[in-house]
N, C-alpha and C positions, 0 to 999 in steps of 0.2 A: 479547539478555538470553536466559538458558536458564532453563527453569522451576525448576531446583533453585535458582538463585541469586535468586529472586524474594524481596524482603524485606518484602513487605507483601500484605495481602490485597487491594489495588488491582493491585498489580504480577501476582500470580497471577491475578488476573480478567482482567487484559489479556493474559496470555499465554494464557489459555484462550480468548479471542476470536481470537487470533492461530492457534491451532490449530483454529479451528472446532469447538471445544468449547462449545456454545452452553449445555446445560443447566448444567455446572458454572460457566460464567461468570455465568448468571442467579443460581444460587444465591449466590454471592459478592455479586452486586448487590444481593440483597434483604437479605441480612445487612448491608451496609454502609447501605442505607437504613434499616434499623431502628436503626443505631448513630447516625444522624443525618448520616452523611457523603453530601455532595450528589454524589461520584463515583460511589456506587451507582446513581444514576439512569442514569449515562452507560453504565456496565457493562450494567445491564438492558435499555437500550434498544439496544444493540449486539447483544446475546444475541438478542432478539426480532426484531431485523432480519435478523440471519444466518440464524435458523432458518426464515424466510419470514414473518413476521408484522409487517410494518412498519407496519401501522394500530395494532395495539397498543402498538408502540414510541412512535409518535408522540402516541398518546393518554396513554400514561404521562408522557411529559415535558410535554405541556399541563398535564396535572395538577400536576406537580411544579412547574413554573414559577409556577403560581398560589399555591402553598404557600410557594415562595421566590422572590418577586418581585424579590428584589435579587440575584439569582445570575447572574452573567456568564456563566458557565460553562453553565448550562440555557438561557439564551436563545439563545446562539451555536448550541447543539444543536436547540433548538426552530427556528432560523432555517433552519438545513441541512436539516432533515427537511421542512420547507416547502417550501423550494427543489427538494427531490428529487420533491414531488409537484407541481411547477409551480406552485404558490401564491406567485407571485413578491412581489406587493405585501405578503402577511401577511409572507414572510421578511424583506423590508427593516423593516419593522415590529419585527421580533424584534430585527435587528442593531441598529438605532437604539435601542431598550430598553436593551440591552446596554451600549452606549457611556455611556449615562446611569447605569449602575449604578456602584457603587463597584469600585475597581481591585485590590480584594484577590485576586482569583482568576487574572484574565487582563489582560494590557495592551491598550491600544487597537490595536496593531499585529496582534495574531492576529484581532482581530475585522475590521478593515479587509481582510485577507487573504480572509476568507471572504466578505466583501461584494463584493470584487473577482471572486471566482469566480461569485457570483450575476448581477453584472453581465455577465461573458462568456456566461453562460446566454441572457441577455436580449440580446446581441449589442449591447450598449451600451460598446463599446471604449474610447472617450475617457473616460467615466466611470471605467472600470475602471482604466485608467491613473492616473486621478486618486486613485483609493482607495489605489492602490499608494504613490502619491507623498506620501499622509498618513502613512506609516510612517517613524518616526524613524530617521535615517542612523545613529543610535548603537546601533540595535537589534543584539542578538547574532547570532552567525554563523546559526544554527538559522533564526532570522525572515529574515535576508538571504537565505539560500538559498531558501527559500520564496517570497520577493518575486521573485526571478529566474525561480523556475519558474513562477510565474504569468504573470509579464511576458512569458516564452516563449510561453506559451500563448495571450496575445493577440496577439502579432507574427506566429505562425503564421496564425491567423483572418484576420489582416489581409494576409497574403502578405509580410510583411516578412522573408522566410527569411534573406535576408544578414547582418542583425542578430543573430538568433539564432545563426547560425554563427559570427560574429564575436565576439560577446560570450560565447557559450557556449566558444569555445576558450580565451578568457582565463579564465575561470570555473574550467575543469576544471583549469588549473594552480596552482589555489589550495586544491583539496580534499586531504584526506587521510584517514587511517583513522578520525580522531576526527569527520569531518565526519557530519552528518544522512544516513545512508544511504540512507533513502526518499526525501527530497528530491533526492539526486544521481541516483537512479534515475528520478525524473521529469523532470529536466532532460535526462538522456540521451535519454528518451522524445522529447521535444519536438525534441531536436536531430536525433535519427533522422528525424522526420517532416519536418524542414526539409530536409535531405540529399536525402530523394525528392522533394518536392514544389518545391525550388527547382532546384539543379544535376542532380537525377536520379541522384545518386551511390548506387547500390544497395548496392555493395559495401562502401563505407565506413558507410551505414546500417546494413547487417545487423551490422557490426563493433561499432558503437555500441550497438545494441540488445543485443546478446549481453553488452557490458560494463555495460549497464543493469542488466540481470537479475542479474549478478553482484555488482553495487553495492547493489541494492535489498533491505531487510529484507521488504519487503512486495511479495508475487507480482503482477506487473502484465501484467495481460492485454493492455494495447495493445503492450507490448514483444514478447510471444510471437506477436502477431498479424502484426506488423511481420516477423519472422525466417520465420513460415509463408508470408506473401504473398511476401515475396522467394525463397524456395525453390521455391514453386511445384510441389510434388511431390503426384502422385495415383497411385492403385493400385486397380485393381478386387478386389485380394486384402486391402485395408485393413481393420483392426478397429479399435475404441477400447477402450484399457485403462486401467485404474486400476492404477498399480504403486507398491509401498512399497518403498523402497531405503534401505539403510543404508550408511554408510561411516566413514571416520576422517580428521579434519582433520590437517594435517602439523605445524601449531604449537598447542603447548599454550595453555591459558589464563592468565591473570594469576597464578594460584596454582600453576602447574607442572603441572596435570593434563592428561593427554591427553583429547582430544575426540571423542566419536562423533558421528556425524550421521546424522538420520532425516529422510526427506521423502516425500510423497505425490504423485503426478503423474498427471495424464491425459494421455494420449498416443495419437495415431492414427498406426498404423504396421501393417506387413505381419506383425510378429512381436514378442514380447517383447524377443528380442535387439535388434532393431534400435531399439525403444523405447528401450533402455537406452542404445544410443549417441547416441540424440537427447538424453536427460537428460545425460549426461556431457559433451556439448558446451556445453551452458549453465551448467555449474557451473565452480568455479575449479578451475585446474590442479592445486593442491594437494588436490583432493578427488577428481578424477575417476578416477584409475586404482582408488581403493579402493572405489567404488560397486558393490555388490551389489543382485541383487534378492532383496526378502524376501517378497514376495506380489505375485501376479498376479490381477487380476479382469477379465474381458472384460465390457465394457459395451455394447458393440455390434459383432455379428459382421458388420455389412454397412456399414462406414462409407463415406459418399460425397463427404465434404469434404477438403480441403488434409491431408496428413500433417504431422506436427509435435506438439509439446507444446502443449497447449492450457490448462492449469491446474495450479496447485501448490497444493495445499489444506492443505498442512501442510510445515514446515520449520524444524528447529532441530538446535541441537547441544546436547551435554550431556556431564558428566564421563563418560568411558568405563569408569571402575572404581566408578562410584557404584553403591550398593547397590540392589537392586531393590526398588521399593514393595511388591511383593506378598510379599517375603520375611518 
């Protein structure tokens, strides 16, 4: 979704979160809260957490859920925040409360998915499998992909790498451009991890990780870490750069408009030129050749870690001929 195509305040708020524009997302969140829209609490919590204030985010949600005790959405968010803080018992209480709430906002499957992730953190793998088994087989494709993603996570933790690889191969034959890209990215991450931990096929694991980065709409540090670890590149002349790049997608959008591309990356390399080549390798073939550097900032003059891409803090497409907002 591009920022320009956002059709509601919620969509625009989500887009601001994706771009790490915390102040803008928080402003929309507060406006939605004033309008009585519970999704505003979700935006506000995400913005506060992203800006480095998870305590305020958690406190806001705890307050909101007391005001709206029958909101499944809020109880699930409270459960996840409690889990992130390591308060697993209170997290279970929140998810169980969510299951008792009316089903107007979220179905049971979404809650059981979050419960399974919590159980994985507690290393209660049998119960995590059981939580996934509670999800109806008639669930939509997005939910089914999420079930596979969490199941693969459990299997890897249990050392069942062959099952991840066998089921993963079959699953990837069924996904297409309409599939949940974020879920597919996570699935490919778990497959790459299984390839390394199981047969030790690092070449295929690297290829899989790059494919995951190209699929996912959410920058995934785990996939980037796999690529860096496999490449194992170091240099005494390395620096850490923040690089803004621009490009052009080869295919138009559904309205026939040409699409521009903008992304912000943190890359450890000997030079900006080398950094750009590392970025290009991780992007789609249809985009690589068009990528050019827009701005470069040196974050660390004496980088001592592995070379490679470390983060993608912004990444979106937009109608190339759209008028400038400042015009």
